[in-house]
C-alpha positions in Angstrom: 0.1 0.1 0.0 1.3 3.5 -0.7 2.4 5.0 2.4 1.6 8.7 0.7 -1.3 8.4 -1.5 -1.3 12.1 -2.1 2.0 11.4 -4.3 -0.4 10.2 -7.1 -2.2 13.3 -7.2 0.9 15.4 -7.4 2.0 13.4 -10.6 -1.7 13.8 -11.9 -1.2 17.6 -11.4 2.1 17.9 -13.0 0.8 15.8 -15.9 -2.4 18.0 -16.6 -0.2 21.2 -16.3 1.7 19.8 -19.0 -1.1 19.0 -21.2 -2.8 22.1 -20.4 -5.8 20.2 -19.1 -7.6 22.6 -16.7 -10.2 19.8 -15.7 -7.7 17.3 -14.7 -5.6 20.2 -12.8 -8.4 21.2 -10.7 -9.4 17.6 -10.0 -5.8 16.7 -8.8 -5.7 20.0 -6.3 -9.2 19.0 -5.1 -8.0 15.5 -4.3 -4.9 16.8 -2.6 -7.0 19.1 -0.3 -9.6 16.3 0.3 -6.7 13.9 1.5 -5.0 16.8 3.7 -1.8 16.4 1.9 1.1 17.7 4.0 2.3 20.0 1.6 3.3 22.9 4.1 4.5 25.8 2.2 3.8 24.4 -1.2 0.0 25.1 -0.7 1.2 28.6 -1.4 2.5 27.9 -4.9 -0.6 25.7 -5.8 -2.8 28.5 -4.4 -1.2 30.9 -6.6 -1.6 28.4 -9.8 -5.3 28.2 -9.2 -5.7 32.0 -8.9 -3.7 32.4 -12.1 -6.1 29.9 -13.7 -9.2 31.7 -12.1 -10.0 29.0 -9.9 -10.7 31.2 -6.8 -12.6 28.4 -4.8 -9.4 26.1 -5.2 -7.1 28.9 -4.5 -8.7 30.1 -1.4 -9.1 26.3 -0.2 -5.1 25.9 -0.8 -4.2 29.3 1.0 -6.4 28.1 3.8 -4.6 24.7 4.1 -1.3 26.8 3.9 -2.5 29.1 6.9 -3.6 25.8 8.9 -0.2 24.2 8.3 1.7 27.4 9.7 -0.6 27.1 12.5 -2.0 30.5 11.6 1.4 32.3 11.6 1.2 35.8 10.5 3.0 35.7 7.2 0.8 32.9 6.1 -2.4 34.9 6.8 -0.6 37.8 4.9 -0.4 35.3 1.9 -4.3 35.0 2.4 -4.8 38.8 2.5 -2.8 38.9 -1.0 -5.1 36.5 -2.3 -8.2 38.0 -1.3 -7.2 41.2 -2.7 -6.4 39.9 -5.9 -9.7 38.0 -5.8 -11.5 41.2 -5.3 -12.6 40.4 -1.9 -11.3 43.7 -0.5 -13.6 44.0 2.4 -12.4 40.5 3.7 -8.8 41.4 2.9 -9.0 44.5 4.7 -10.4 43.1 7.8 -7.9 40.1 7.9 -4.9 42.8 7.4 -6.1 44.7 10.3 -5.3 41.4 12.6 -1.8 41.2 11.2 1.1 42.6 13.5 2.5 46.0 12.4 5.8 44.5 10.9 4.0 42.0 8.4 4.9 42.4 5.6 6.7 45.4 7.1 5.4 48.4 8.8 5.1 50.4 5.5 3.8 47.6 3.6 0.9 46.7 5.9 -0.1 50.3 6.3 0.1 51.0 2.4 -2.1 47.7 2.0 -4.7 48.9 4.3 -4.8 52.4 2.7 -5.7 51.1 -0.6 -8.4 48.7 0.7 -10.0 51.2 2.5 -10.0 53.7 -0.3 -11.4 51.2 -2.7 -14.2 50.5 0.3 -14.8 54.4 0.2 -13.3 55.0 3.7 -11.3 57.9 2.6 -10.3 59.7 5.9 -9.1 56.3 7.2 -7.1 55.5 4.0 -5.4 58.8 4.1 -4.2 57.9 7.7 -2.9 54.8 6.7 -1.4 56.2 3.8 0.6 58.8 5.6 1.8 56.2 8.0 2.9 54.3 5.2 5.1 57.5 4.1 6.3 58.0 7.7 7.8 54.5 7.8 9.0 54.8 4.0 9.5 58.3 2.7 9.2 59.0 -0.7 7.4 55.7 -1.5 5.8 56.2 -4.9 3.0 53.9 -4.7 1.9 55.4 -1.1 2.0 58.9 -2.8 0.0 58.1 -5.7 -2.8 56.5 -4.0 -2.5 59.2 -1.3 -3.0 61.8 -4.5 -6.2 59.9 -5.7 -7.9 60.4 -2.4 -9.3 64.1 -2.7 -8.2 67.3 -4.3 -4.9 68.6 -3.2 -5.5 72.1 -4.4 -5.4 73.8 -0.9 -4.2 70.5 1.0 -1.0 70.7 3.1 -0.2 67.1 2.0 1.0 68.6 -1.4 3.8 70.5 0.1 4.8 67.5 2.0 4.6 65.3 -1.4 7.0 68.0 -2.9 9.3 68.1 -0.1 9.7 64.1 -0.2 11.1 64.5 -4.0 15.0 63.7 -2.7 13.6 60.5 -1.1 11.7 59.4 -4.1 14.4 59.7 -6.6 16.1 57.0 -4.7 13.2 54.6 -5.6 13.3 52.2 -7.8 12.2 53.2 -11.4 8.5 52.0 -11.1 8.1 53.6 -7.9 9.6 56.9 -9.0 7.2 56.8 -11.8 4.2 56.8 -9.5 5.7 59.5 -7.6 5.7 61.5 -10.7 2.1 60.7 -11.5 1.3 61.9 -8.1 2.9 65.3 -8.4 1.4 65.7 -11.6 -2.2 65.1 -10.1 -0.9 67.8 -7.3 -0.1 70.3 -10.1 -3.2 69.5 -11.9 -5.2 70.2 -9.1 -3.7 73.5 -8.4 -4.4 74.3 -12.0 -0.6 74.4 -12.7 -0.8 72.9 -16.3 2.7 73.0 -17.5 4.1 71.6 -14.4 1.5 69.0 -14.4 2.1 68.0 -17.9 6.0 67.8 -17.3 5.3 65.6 -14.0 3.0 63.1 -15.9 5.6 63.1 -18.6 8.4 62.3 -16.5 6.5 59.3 -14.9 5.4 58.1 -18.5 9.2 58.1 -19.4 10.1 55.9 -16.7 7.3 53.5 -17.3 8.1 53.3 -21.0 11.6 52.2 -20.4 10.3 49.3 -18.5 7.3 48.4 -20.8 8.2 49.4 -24.1 4.7 49.4 -26.6 4.6 47.2 -29.5 2.7 48.8 -32.4 3.0 45.7 -34.5 1.8 43.6 -31.7 -1.1 45.7 -31.1 -2.1 45.9 -34.7 -1.6 42.3 -35.3 -4.0 41.6 -31.9 -6.6 44.1 -33.4 -6.7 42.1 -37.1 -7.2 38.8 -35.3 -10.1 40.3 -33.3 -12.0 40.8 -36.4 -10.6 37.8 -38.6 -13.1 35.4 -39.6 -16.5 36.8 -38.7 -17.8 37.1 -41.7 -21.8 37.4 -42.2 -23.8 34.5 -40.6 -20.7 33.3 -38.7 -22.0 34.7 -35.3 -25.6 34.1 -36.0 -24.9 30.1 -36.7 -23.0 29.6 -33.4 -25.8 31.5 -31.6 -28.3 29.1 -32.8 -26.3 26.3 -31.5 -26.2 27.7 -28.1 -28.2 25.7 -25.5 -27.3 27.0 -22.2 -28.7 30.7 -20.7 -25.7 33.2 -21.4 -27.7 36.3 -19.9 -25.8 36.7 -16.7 -22.9 39.1 -17.9 -23.5 42.5 -19.1 -20.4 43.7 -21.0 -19.1 47.3 -21.0 -16.1 48.3 -23.2 -14.5 51.3 -24.5 -11.1 52.9 -23.9 -9.9 53.3 -20.5 -11.2 56.6 -18.8 -14.1 56.7 -21.3 -17.0 56.5 -18.8 -17.0 52.8 -18.3 -16.7 52.8 -14.8 -19.4 54.9 -14.6 -21.7 52.6 -16.7 -20.8 49.8 -14.5 -21.7 51.9 -11.5 -25.4 52.6 -13.0 -25.8 49.1 -13.9 -24.7 47.8 -10.5 -27.0 49.9 -8.8 -30.0 47.8 -9.8 -31.2 45.2 -7.7 -30.9 42.3 -10.2 -27.2 43.1 -10.6 -25.0 41.5 -8.1 -21.6 43.5 -8.9 -19.0 44.2 -11.7 -15.3 44.9 -12.2 -12.5 44.4 -14.9 -12.8 40.7 -14.5 -10.2 39.7 -17.1 -11.8 36.4 -17.6 -12.1 36.6 -21.5 -8.3 35.9 -21.7 -9.0 32.4 -20.2 -11.6 31.5 -22.5 -9.5 32.7 -25.5 -6.6 30.7 -24.1 -8.9 27.9 -24.0 -10.3 28.3 -27.4 -7.0 28.8 -29.0 -7.3 32.5 -29.7 -10.0 34.8 -30.2 -10.5 35.1 -34.0 -13.1 33.4 -36.0 -10.7 31.0 -37.5 -9.6 29.9 -34.0 -13.4 29.4 -32.8 -13.9 27.1 -35.8 -10.6 25.1 -35.3 -11.6 24.6 -31.8 -15.3 23.5 -32.6 -13.9 21.2 -35.1 -11.2 19.6 -32.5 -14.4 18.5 -30.3 -15.0 21.8 -28.5 -18.5 23.3 -28.1 -20.3 26.8 -27.9 -21.6 25.4 -24.6 -18.7 24.4 -22.9 -16.9 27.6 -24.1 -19.8 29.7 -22.6 -19.8 27.3 -19.4 -16.1 28.1 -18.6 -16.6 31.9 -18.9 -19.7 31.4 -16.5 -18.0 29.3 -14.1 -15.1 31.5 -13.7 -17.5 34.6 -13.2 -19.2 32.5 -10.5 -15.9 31.6 -8.9 -15.6 35.7 -8.3 -19.0 36.6 -7.5 -21.0 33.3 -6.8 -23.9 32.1 -8.7 -26.8 34.9 -8.1 -27.1 38.0 -9.9 -26.1 39.7 -13.1 -22.7 41.0 -13.4 -21.0 43.8 -15.3 -17.8 42.7 -16.8 -15.8 46.2 -17.8 -12.5 44.4 -18.6 -9.9 46.8 -20.5 -9.6 45.7 -24.1 -12.8 43.7 -24.2 -12.9 45.0 -27.9 -10.3 42.3 -28.8 -12.6 39.5 -27.6 -16.0 41.1 -28.8 -16.3 38.4 -31.8 -15.7 35.4 -29.1 -18.3 37.1 -26.9 -20.9 37.7 -29.5 -20.6 34.1 -30.6 -20.7 32.0 -27.4 -22.7 34.4 -25.4 -25.7 35.3 -27.5 -27.6 36.9 -24.7 -25.0 38.9 -23.1 -25.8 42.6 -23.7 -22.9 44.6 -25.1 -22.2 48.2 -24.4 -19.4 50.6 -25.7 -18.3 53.9 -24.4 -17.3 56.6 -26.6 -15.4 60.0 -25.0 -14.3 62.9 -26.8 -10.7 61.8 -28.4 -8.7 64.7 -26.8 -10.4 64.5 -23.4 -9.7 60.5 -23.4 -6.0 61.0 -24.6 -5.2 63.2 -21.8 -7.0 61.3 -19.3 -5.3 58.0 -20.4 -1.7 59.8 -20.5 -2.0 61.3 -17.0 -3.3 58.0 -15.6 -1.3 55.3 -13.8 -2.5 52.1 -14.7 -1.9 49.5 -12.3 -1.3 46.6 -14.7 0.3 48.4 -17.1 -0.9 50.1 -20.5 2.2 50.4 -22.4 0.5 52.6 -25.2 -0.5 55.3 -22.7 3.1 56.4 -22.1 3.5 58.5 -25.3 0.8 60.6 -27.0 1.6 59.2 -30.6 1.4 55.8 -29.0 -2.0 56.6 -27.5 -3.2 58.1 -31.2 -2.1 54.8 -32.6 -4.0 52.6 -30.2 -7.1 55.1 -30.6 -7.2 54.5 -34.3 -7.1 50.7 -34.2 -10.0 50.9 -31.4 -11.9 53.4 -33.9 -11.6 50.6 -36.7 -12.8 47.9 -34.3 -15.6 50.1 -33.2 -16.6 50.7 -36.9 -16.3 46.8 -37.7 -18.4 45.8 -34.8 -20.9 48.5 -35.3 -21.6 47.0 -38.8 -21.4 43.5 -37.8 -23.5 43.6 -34.8 -25.9 46.3 -35.4 -28.4 46.9 -32.3 -27.0 44.4 -30.4 -24.0 46.9 -29.6 -25.5 49.7 -27.7 -22.7 52.8 -28.1 -23.2 55.5 -25.4 -21.5 59.0 -25.9 -20.0 60.0 -22.5 -20.9 63.7 -23.1 -24.7 62.5 -24.0 -24.8 60.7 -21.0 -23.7 63.3 -18.6 -25.7 66.0 -20.5 -28.8 63.6 -20.2 -28.3 61.2 -17.6 -31.7 60.0 -17.3 -32.5 59.6 -21.0 -29.3 57.5 -21.4 -29.6 55.8 -18.0 -33.0 54.3 -19.1 -31.4 53.4 -22.5 -28.6 51.5 -20.8 -30.8 49.8 -18.4 -33.5 48.7 -21.1 -30.5 47.5 -23.5 -29.0 45.4 -20.5 -32.8 43.7 -20.2 -33.4 45.4 -16.9 -36.5 47.1 -15.5 -36.2 50.8 -14.5 -35.5 51.3 -10.7 -34.8 54.3 -8.8 -31.3 53.2 -7.7 -30.1 53.6 -11.2 -30.9 57.1 -11.6 -28.5 57.8 -7.9 -25.9 55.4 -8.7 -23.3 57.5 -6.7 -25.4 56.3 -3.3 -24.7 52.9 -4.2 -21.9 51.4 -1.7 -19.9 49.1 -3.1 -15.8 48.6 -3.9 -14.8 50.1 -7.1 -11.0 49.3 -7.7 -10.2 51.8 -10.6 -8.8 55.1 -11.0 -12.6 56.5 -11.2 -13.5 55.0 -7.7 -14.0 58.5 -6.3 -15.7 59.9 -9.1 -18.4 57.5 -9.2 -19.4 58.3 -5.7 -20.3 61.7 -6.7 -23.7 62.5 -8.9 -23.3 62.4 -12.5 -21.6 65.5 -13.6 -20.1 67.3 -16.3 -16.4 67.8 -14.9 -15.1 65.3 -17.0 -16.0 67.1 -20.3 -13.1 69.5 -22.1 -10.6 68.3 -19.5 -7.7 68.3 -21.9 -8.4 72.0 -23.1 -6.0 73.6 -20.6 -3.1 71.2 -21.9 -3.9 71.6 -25.8 -0.4 72.8 -26.6 1.0 70.0 -25.1 -1.3 67.5 -26.6 -0.5 68.4 -30.2 1.6 65.2 -31.0 -1.8 63.6 -30.3 -3.7 65.8 -32.5 -1.2 65.4 -35.4 -1.1 61.6 -35.3 -4.8 60.9 -34.6 -6.3 63.5 -36.8 -3.7 63.8 -39.4 
């Protein structure tokens, strides 16, 4: 008799990973957990493996096994905090982090984590206190300054002078942290109406990030081309006829970053039938399983034994892993435009919404925003123009291909006539009208994007013409986009 029966599951997991077999890998991990395999610190690696593949139930079980094996040691509990944060369970992450000793992972890191989660939960004063604590422990720390700068206007705030006085310490930080510091300084000058200084600071941060993450125009063009390839007339409709499962749960909201997608997400999430929403990034998993997002990739996958039911089922399963099985969910993933053919083909009942904003306002908003997951085209004005033109081509294609199934929402029209456009958005999503959707700022929920504070204010016109004071600096974008 095998003294270590769980060793067979370890081998099964290795074989499944080599074969890229999600089902077998999940089964092996579940068996290891059921057998209470004595893997000790290795549970952390298994948890991360499951998280990366979107299998959050198994990831959380594995991290709990790690905590149990470590007898609740603070370092192990911190690993769970990190996982909860990555899984979007920010309230749980915050509450668990508060129980950690002040030195886990270190005094600055703990305070920064608590400041970030508090801000995302809308607890602004608490967040500011934690972030200032982080900076007392680690002067010049770019991540803390960046988050602090987004917590409120710094126009007449003494925190601004502290930030400028911290420059020497910030310059000693690694490049990615220095970049965050300069984005924070840019926000300070913008709040003060010091437009030249603001642009210079944002440009300095962008230059640092451009070195770390170069933008490939060729790669972006190839991805955009694949997104529309193979979706000739009748292709999507034929696959829709094959679908036999309910695919109405997700509501897709796409468009360029900073185009108003978070506002639409908040409007929809204020409805009683909608459980939540976020930048889910689940479509990448579906594309990997399918072999790509093009029509040719879908056809090859189906010819090889795949089915539209299994494809949709994987997406819906991963959504349930994040949000549970109840309520409709808003998927606001950046670059969903590159997967729209895949979505339209296998999720025929899912509403599709595309936000449009004035290109110059959108360009400036992207240039001045530090995107936590990295958006390489946003670090240079001509690269922004290149990406925008690709997205324009994609929108033209999908408007022609999908017709009324794709609702295009102009940001200016939405903020000028919020009741009219809210009604249109809600109807397009297949929802009844409720009072809550017309006052989305009153909905209490975690919003983990650069727009987290804006959506907690009533719908307003403050986002219009934001680029005008910077027009002279934005001429490279104008020339490249309109030329």
